[in-house]
C-alpha positions, 0 to 999 in steps of 0.5 A: 580294235576298239570302236572309235579308237582312231578318233583318239589318233586324230585328236592326239596333240603331238605338237607341231612338226617343228616342235618335234624336229630334231634340230641336230639333223640340220647340216647347216649347208644353207641350201634351203636359204640359198635357193627357195621358192613358194607355190605363189608367184612373186606377183601374188606374194607382192599382192598378198603382202600389200593386202597385209598377209603376214606370211607373204610380208615375212617371206618378202622381207627375208627373200629376194628373187633371182632374176632368172631360173638360170641365175638360181641354177648357177647357185645350186642346180641340183636344188632347182632341178629337185624342186622343179619349175615352170615358166611361172616359178620364181626362185629366191635367196635369203638376204641374211644368209652369210658366206659361212652358211649361217644366218646373220639374224639367227636369234631374231629370225622369223617363225618362217625360218624357225619352223622350216621344214614346216610340214612332213611334206616339205620339199627339202634340198637334195642331201638335207639332213631332214630327208629321212626324218621327214619320210618317217613323219610322212609315213606316220601321217599316211598310216593315220589316214589309212586307219581313219579311212578304215574307221570311216568305212565302218561308221558308214556301214553302221549307218546303213543298219538300225541305230538311234538318232543320237548314234546316227548324229554321233557317227556323222560327226565322226565321219565329218571329223575324219574327212576334215583330217584327211582333207588337210592332206589332200594336196599331198595325195591323201585321196590315194592312200 
């Protein structure tokens, strides 16, 4: 392996996930629009929207909350159970989903919709056509993180030996860059990969 080779992996621009996503995998079942949730509570979303957060504004423009978790379960129990919930979870339905599972404003849909699923670690409903593809994308990221951790370890070992100040600065920058990349995936468990 060439010295500093995985930095290339880290800096390659493969585009955003949604730009590479094979749209033909979508089964047009409407599950992702019929029962959705966020990591933020409904109150938090309202506060963020009030403060001008565009993501929260877009979400609340598109989605309306179910009154109860039970109401969402009546619509799609499997999706609610797959996502999981606690007393603070709110489930939502898209205002623009039609009975035929198609979007009434598809041509003018928000980026929030255009980019779904937005990350390789997006939680999709059971039976979603993107499931296998997302698992493949997750594995690519996990493999990159593992390779970068090995690369970081080798840089740390180099720092323990004799090296010029210039090389020491470069190695520390590389280590910081690797840490930044890995930290992007910490909420998905990157520290354990």
